N, C-alpha and C positions, 0 to 999 in steps of 0.2 A: 718796058717791064720791068718792075722792080724785084731785084735780087731776092736773096730766101734770105741771106743778110740782111739788116736795114743798110745802106750804106752811108753810113756816117764815118767810115775812115775813108783817104786817099790812101790806098796800101799796093804797098812795090809788089813787083808781077813777081815775086818769087815766093815759097814755102819751105818752111825748115821742117825735116823729118826726121833730125837728133841732136843732142848738143853735149858737149863733155866738157867739162870746167870753162875756157873762155873764149872755144868753140860751140859753134854751128854747123850744122851741117845739112843744105838742102835737098830735098827731093830729088834735083837732078846729080846729089853725090859732090857739089861744089863742100868747100870749109872755109868758112870765112870767121875773121877774129869780130868777135862780140863786142864793142863798147858801150852798146847802149844796153845793157844788162834788162832790157824788157824796161826801158826810162828808167835806170837805178833801182830796181828789182832784185834781180837775181844776183846780189850783192855774193852771194859764195858763188858764184859762178853756175852754171848747169850741171844738174846731176851729182852734186854735190855728195858723195857717200853718206857721210853720217845723215845727212837732212832723209837719202832717200831709203837709210834702213829704217829710220824714226817713222817718216811714211806708213812705211811698209807695215812695221808693228802694230801702231796704232790704229791702222784700218782693219787688222785682223781683230781687233779687240773689243773698238769702239769709236764710231763717227759723230755721234752728236745725242743729246738727251735734252737742249735744250736749257734755261737758266733758272729753272722752275726746281733745279735741286743743283748740291754743289759738286764742282768740277775740280778735282784736285789738281790738276795742271792748269789748268786759270791759276789757281791761288797761286803755286808755284811760278810762273810766269810773270803776274802782278809784282809779285815778292822780288824777282829779280830785278826788275823793272826800278823797280824802288829803289833795293838798295843801290844801284847804277845811275841815278839819275837825282835830281831837285827832289824829287814828287813821293807823295805821301800814297799816292793812289791809284787804282788805273781804270779804267773801261772800257772793255774792248770790244770793238765791232769788226764790220769787214774790210773799210777802204779809208783812205785820206781825206775822203769827203764827208764822209760820217766821221769822223773824227772834228773835224773842222764845223758841223753842224750843232755838236753837242757843246765845242767850244763856244760856240754863239748863245749857246742855250745856257750853260754855267755863268758866262759874262752878267746876261743881263739877269738870271733868276740870284746871282749872287747880292747885285745890286739893289732889285725888290726885297729880298730876304733882309738887305741888312738897312734898310731903312731909304733907300732911294730911288722908286723905282720910274720917276723920269728920268732916271738913266739908261740908256737902252741900244746908244750909240756904238759905234765900232769904228775907230781907225784905223784904214788902213794906208797902202802902199800903193802907187800906180807904179806897174810892169807884173804885179802879183798872178800869182793862181794859186789856186784854196780848194778846186775839186769843180765838179758841173753840175753839181744842185740850183737849184735857183739861190738859196742864202750863199753861197759858201761863191757863184759867180757877180754877186751884187758885195761880195765883201773885196771881189777881186777888182770889181767896177772895170773888167777890160769890155770894149764896146764891140769888140769880134765875137767873143763869145754870148754878150745878150742880143744879139740883133735878133729880134724876131718874138723875145720871147718877157716884153711891156704885159705888166708894169713890176718894174725893177723895184726889185725886196728893197723895204723901204729899213732907213738905222742906217748905212754906210758911209763914212769920207776919206777922202782920201786924198794923201799926200803925196811928195817926190820921196821914192826911197831915197834912205840915207839922208836927210835932211831935216834935224832935229828940230832946228829952227820953227820950220814951217808945219811940223809936227807939231810942237807945243802949242803954235797959235791956234788950232783946230782946236786944243781940248777947249771942251764948252762946257754945262752943267746939266748937258743931256747924254756925255759922254762914258762909256760905261769901260768899255776896254783899248786895247789896242792890239791889231793883230799883223805880225809880221812874218816874214821869213830870214833866217841870218844869211840863206842864199838862196839868192831868188833864181831857180830852174827853169821854169816856162820864158822867163822874161829874159831870160838872154846871158845865164849865169854870173849874175852880178854878186857877186856877196858883203855883205853890209861890214862894215867902219867897225871894231870894237866899242869907237869912244860913241857911234851911234846907239847899239845895243845897249851899252851902258848909263847912256842918257835915257833911253826908255824907261828903264827900271828905276830913275833916278824919278821921271817923269807919273810913273805908276806909283811908285810911295806919295808922291807929293799932291797927285790928285785923287787918290784912292782909286784907280782904275786897276782892271784885271788886264794883266801883261798875257797874251799867248803869243807863243813860238810857235810858226809853221816848218817843224823838221821832217817832214814826211820823206822828201826828197834828200836833204843834206843829213838827216840822223843816221844811226846803225852804220857808224862806223866810217861812211862816206868819206868826213875831209879827214880823217886820223884818229881823231877821237870820238867817243858812240853818238856825242851830242854836238853837233857845230856850235852852238851856243859858248859851249865850253872854251874854248879859246878866245873869249871876250871876259871870260871870268865874271857871268851875271847868270843869275835864274828867271824861267820867268814862275808864273803862277799858275797856267797850263800849259799843255805842249802837244800838240798833232804828230803822230808815226803813223808811220804804214810800210809802202814800197819795200823795205830792205828787210822789216820784221820778220814775215813771212819767206824770204828766199825765194818767193814765186807764189808761193800761197795766199790768197786773200786775207791778211792780216790787217786791222785798223786797231789804233789802242787812241787814247785820249789818260794823258799824264797829268794828275794838278795836284797842289800842296790841301793839306786838310781845310785850310784855313777858306778857300773858295768851294771845293768838294762837300763841303760838309752840310750845305745848303740841298745836296742834292739826294734825297731818301727815298725810300719804294716808291715807285711807280714815276717817279723822276724820268726818266730813259728807260731805256730799254731796245733791245736787238735779238730777233729768231735767232741767227745764226751764230753771231758775235762771239766770241769766246768758248767756241765748242772743242770739245776732245782732239780733235784730227787737228784742228788750227794752232792751237795751243803749244800741242805735242810739237807741230813744225816749229814754233815760234822758240821754242826753249831749245829747240837743238839747236836753230842760229846763234840763240846766245852763248850756247854748250863753247863751239868755234870765235863767236867776238870774243867772248870775255876770254877767253884762254892768255895764257902771259903771254907777250911777243903778240902778240895778234894786231895789234893795233898800233903797235908804236911799227911795225913791219910796212900797213899802209902806211903810214905818215912817210917813214924813207922813201918806199915808192914812189911815193907821187909826188916827194920834190924831182926825185928821177923823172920821172912823166912830165912836169911840168919845164924841167932844166932841157929836155930834150923837144919840145913842141914851140919855145921860145926860139930855139935855133934853128928849127925849122921856117918858122914865121917869119923870122929876120931875114932868111934867104929867098924868101919869094913876100916881099915887097908890095908886090904887087895883086897879092891874090889874099894877103893876113895880112892885116892891121896890126893884131895885135894877139895875145893872149891872159883871160882872165880865169877868175875863179877860185875856188877850195879842193884841196885833197884832191882825192878822186872823182872830180865833178868839174871839166875844163872846159873852157868856152873859148872857139878860136872865132876872133873877131873876122870877118870877112866884108874885100873892095867887092869877090864878085856875090853872086844870089849863092846863099847856103844850100837851099836846096842843089844846086846845080852841083858844090863841090860835095854834098852827102853823096847824089849818084855817083861819082868820079870817084866816090872812097871806095863806093862800091866794087867798081869796077875793079878796083885793083881789094879786093875781097876785107875789105876793112866797113865794119857795121857803125856807121854814125846818127846822131838823131838832128832835127834842126832846135834851133831857140829863136824866141824875140832878140829885136836886135840884130836881125842878119848874121844870127851866132850859130855855130855847129857844135851840138853839146857833144861833150865824151863822157860817158861814164863807165869805164871798165867794172867788170867785177874785181872785189877785191884782194882777189886772189891771184892776180895777176903778175908773173916773174919780168925780168930783166928781156926777158928774147920775146914776150908778149910785146914788152913797149919800144924792142927795138922794130917790128916787125910794123905797130901801128905806124912807129911814124918814118917809116921806112914807106909807108902806104900815103901817106900824108907828104911826105915829097914829092913823091910819085905822082901824086895827081894836081899838085899846086904847080907842077912843071909841065901837063900838059897842058895850061894854058898855053904857053909860048913857043908850044907846037902848031 
């Protein structure tokens, strides 16, 4: 008999009762160090005091009115995101997948409205992940997630990640845009090179394409800057954001330049829940913390310390780990053993991690961790790796 909750997840046999900072406490009273952050979502840890207080205060005043009316907190959050990004305007939804759908729509509509209706195809990269809707699954092209959902949504081409020559060769008369994650998360925690991202910008300008960056997982301070693409000194035309933007509350956003977004007038897109007062208050609370002086600099310093420690552990266990890759507080352990088994053994040592593609274990700790949490995580990793020798 099917369970009351549709069985679409292979869940671990553990449930959590409450969380505090970087820690989760199970219903059986066990304490775990959380290096999943709900898959890079609870970027400020669990029950951050400022987020909790903001949510309570807003919840007592107003939750939802719909976008039929002005929403002051939405305007404020949009203005702050614009002031701290390349963008001129923002659309709010509820998830990264929704942001991806709108990114695809904008790329096509921009080409249509500027005299190129034949341009509708989007070039993406192998190993990508952009969401679970039919269009975002097609944009990623991963057969694992597409199986059983034929026909696949038309209009997407795929090339090797971080291969500029292959991408340029794929550009044709029907190409409308390019969609790339600056750091692939689900695909194995693979950062794109600065040269690749710069080359994408040059190609988009040369051929009149819309450049879309998916920063759902790599954005919101995850790499030590608010947006991962900042490290390369390039800017997209459109960018997807979610996950850490709400700190655990469902918030998605699509950031865009005026050049491409000017084709989106009233009725061109919409969302019932997106940008409501409750979500926007929490989003602003997240920015209060992340934009505070020194916060992102501290994330960068701690991320470098974490990376150094992880590399030391990996070097000590060459039969278990072949290396470390990633960016900032999004790190991947390349495994020589099944990544699922390493995640299970880490859990026995009270460290929570998550798998990724290419047999990688993904670590995405809250950005508020300190040296003690780094020490604890690396000790757990070392112990888990040593268990293979016993």
